[in-house]
MARVEX-864126 format. One line per field, with one value per atom (N, C-alpha, C): residue number from 1; atom name; x, y, z. Coordinates in steps of 0.001 Angstrom, whole numbers, m for minus. Layout:
BEGIN
resi = c(NUM/...)
name = c(CA/...)
c1 = c(X/...)
c2 = c(Y/...)
c3 = c(Z/...)
//
This chain:
BEGIN
resi = c(1/1/1/2/2/2/3/3/3/4/4/4/5/5/5/6/6/6/7/7/7/8/8/8/9/9/9/10/10/10/11/11/11/12/12/12/13/13/13/14/14/14/15/15/15/16/16/16/17/17/17/18/18/18/19/19/19/20/20/20/21/21/21/22/22/22/23/23/23/24/24/24/25/25/25/26/26/26/27/27/27/28/28/28/29/29/29/30/30/30/31/31/31/32/32/32/33/33/33/34/34/34/35/35/35/36/36/36/37/37/37/38/38/38/39/39/39/40/40/40/41/41/41/42/42/42/43/43/43/44/44/44/45/45/45/46/46/46/47/47/47/48/48/48/49/49/49/50/50/50/51/51/51/52/52/52/53/53/53/54/54/54/55/55/55/56/56/56/57/57/57/58/58/58/59/59/59/60/60/60/61/61/61/62/62/62/63/63/63/64/64/64/65/65/65/66/66/66/67/67/67/68/68/68/69/69/69/70/70/70/71/71/71/72/72/72/73/73/73/74/74/74/75/75/75/76/76/76/77/77/77/78/78/78/79/79/79/80/80/80/81/81/81/82/82/82/83/83/83)
name = c(N/CA/C/N/CA/C/N/CA/C/N/CA/C/N/CA/C/N/CA/C/N/CA/C/N/CA/C/N/CA/C/N/CA/C/N/CA/C/N/CA/C/N/CA/C/N/CA/C/N/CA/C/N/CA/C/N/CA/C/N/CA/C/N/CA/C/N/CA/C/N/CA/C/N/CA/C/N/CA/C/N/CA/C/N/CA/C/N/CA/C/N/CA/C/N/CA/C/N/CA/C/N/CA/C/N/CA/C/N/CA/C/N/CA/C/N/CA/C/N/CA/C/N/CA/C/N/CA/C/N/CA/C/N/CA/C/N/CA/C/N/CA/C/N/CA/C/N/CA/C/N/CA/C/N/CA/C/N/CA/C/N/CA/C/N/CA/C/N/CA/C/N/CA/C/N/CA/C/N/CA/C/N/CA/C/N/CA/C/N/CA/C/N/CA/C/N/CA/C/N/CA/C/N/CA/C/N/CA/C/N/CA/C/N/CA/C/N/CA/C/N/CA/C/N/CA/C/N/CA/C/N/CA/C/N/CA/C/N/CA/C/N/CA/C/N/CA/C/N/CA/C/N/CA/C/N/CA/C/N/CA/C/N/CA/C/N/CA/C/N/CA/C/N/CA/C/N/CA/C/N/CA/C/N/CA/C/N/CA/C)
c1 = c(15980/16742/16638/17697/17728/16932/16250/15479/16399/15947/16663/15886/16604/15997/16420/15428/15693/15910/17051/17382/17810/17704/18155/19668/20086/21501/22296/21719/22468/23073/22265/22812/23807/23533/24446/25836/25885/27167/27897/27165/27785/28350/27576/27998/29273/29285/30423/31666/31487/32622/33280/32556/33150/33851/34070/34806/34196/32873/32169/31811/31630/31200/29893/29891/28778/28355/27045/26592/26902/27125/27381/26104/26256/25123/24903/23663/23315/22917/22150/21800/21462/21373/21115/20248/19611/18881/19459/18850/19360/19353/18326/18182/18214/18193/18124/19150/19452/20333/19598/19960/19374/20473/20235/21208/20548/21360/20842/20494/19358/18899/19804/20503/21353/22813/23125/24502/24823/25903/26221/26416/26828/27058/25766/24641/23363/23048/23497/23202/23980/25185/25964/25301/24818/24125/22847/22085/20857/21168/22171/22554/22949/23719/24151/22960/22075/20891/19998/19823/19020/19666/20985/21706/21430/21546/21273/19793/18931/17489/16964/17601/17139/17674/18300/18810/20206/20932/22278/23329/22928/23866/23250/24097/23649/23222/21944/21408/22139/22550/23266/24599/25167/26461/26321/25386/25302/24175/23217/22133/20886/19760/18475/18288/18898/18778/19378/20529/21180/20387/19856/19039/17767/17144/15938/16260/17399/17811/18085/18660/18900/17578/16599/15282/14654/14717/14155/14924/16237/17054/16672/16543/16170/14797/13836/12495/12561/13279/13375/14053/15130/15843/15002/14331/13474/12362/11751/10666/11206/12331/12902/13416/13913/14432/13329/12151/11029/10322/10521/9813/10526)
c2 = c(32752/32434/30944/30379/28970/28736/27600/27255/26979/27430/27160/26128/25283/24254/24524/24591/24819/23476/23322/22068/22358/21348/21533/21719/22546/22852/21661/20918/19886/18820/18239/17181/17738/18919/19546/19711/20227/20449/19126/18085/16774/16252/16377/15935/16676/17973/18800/18461/18206/17891/16553/15701/14432/14579/15800/16117/15483/15434/14939/16117/15871/16965/17560/18863/19529/20743/20894/22077/23361/24417/25708/26282/27027/27668/29040/29299/30593/31572/31085/31891/30958/31527/30684/31401/30582/31061/30312/30485/29841/28315/27746/26294/25706/26536/26038/26713/26017/26532/26436/27297/27269/26941/25896/25459/25494/25614/25661/24257/24138/22845/22332/23220/22790/22568/22629/22374/20891/20548/19135/18307/18920/18185/17834/18319/18050/16560/15860/14422/13627/14051/13397/13626/14844/15159/14331/14219/13412/11947/11415/10014/9757/10661/10519/10632/11573/11748/10508/9937/8716/7553/7495/6437/6536/7724/7931/7707/8233/8151/6729/5938/4584/3534/3947/2991/2495/3215/2804/3095/3742/4068/3669/3483/3137/4417/4488/5669/5929/4872/5040/5751/5590/6202/7682/8007/9386/10194/9549/10264/10393/10403/10497/11854/12895/14222/14286/13672/13674/12832/11701/10862/11606/12293/13076/14193/14834/15884/15311/14115/13453/13127/12671/12373/13635/14728/15993/16513/16324/16743/15958/14650/13810/14226/14450/14880/16215/17175/18504/18454/17679/17598/16906/15818/15122/16042/16759/17686/18801/19388/20492/20082/18875/18402/17910/17609/17122/18259/19491/20621/21152)
c3 = c(30901/32093/32387/32863/33213/34487/34542/35732/36910/38077/39315/40115/40823/41663/43101/43988/45415/46100/46742/47419/48863/49753/51128/51200/52117/52296/52859/53808/54555/53642/52755/51905/50889/50363/49409/50034/51267/51940/52146/52572/52757/51436/50377/49044/48628/48824/48442/49264/50554/51422/51078/50372/49933/48583/48154/46918/45673/45629/44452/43556/42252/41380/41918/42129/42779/41961/41726/40987/41758/41022/41653/42254/43321/43991/43374/42960/42383/43479/44456/45620/46771/47963/49124/50149/51000/52161/53358/54498/55700/55585/54951/54889/53479/52464/51089/50192/49110/48075/46748/45818/44493/43494/42706/41704/40331/39317/37945/37460/36834/36324/35204/34515/33397/33782/35068/35526/35329/34651/34399/35666/36756/38000/38730/38236/38899/38911/37885/37789/38839/39155/40211/41565/41791/43041/43164/42083/42101/42368/41704/41903/43360/43936/45319/46278/46028/46879/46827/45641/45519/46259/46242/46962/48463/49003/50431/50744/49915/50160/50027/49195/48931/49881/50957/51930/51623/50783/50412/51464/52555/53635/54971/55950/57292/58012/58392/59061/60379/61071/62331/62119/60956/60646/60297/59431/58933/59564/60193/60861/60017/60696/60013/59339/59902/59305/57915/57741/56433/55442/55895/55012/54615/55549/55240/54251/54435/53513/52121/52066/50777/50087/50848/50282/49705/50454/49984/48766/48761/47623/46373/46497/45349/44808/45700/45261/44517/45085/44481/43117/43023/41745/40678/41047/40070/39578/40504/40142/39247/39635/38864/37499/37385/36100/35170/35740/34924/34201/34643/34018/32824)
//
C-alpha cells in the first residue's frame, strides 16, 4: 500500500481554491486530510506550502492561521516524503 501523509485541511483548501495542481484526498477528518505520498501533485503543494511558510506572503493579507497551516503542511509533507 502507498504511504499516506496527514496534512492540515486549511492550507490544502486554500491551495486547491487557487486552481493549483492538488493531490487527491484519500480520506479526511474534521481538521486533516490524507494524501498519497506518490501523487505527482504533492510537489506543487509542498512548494506552495514552503512559499507561505517561508515568509513569501504578507501575513496581514492571508492571516496567521493560513501561514501556520502552511508551516504544518510543509513539515508533514517533508516528513512523509523522507520515509
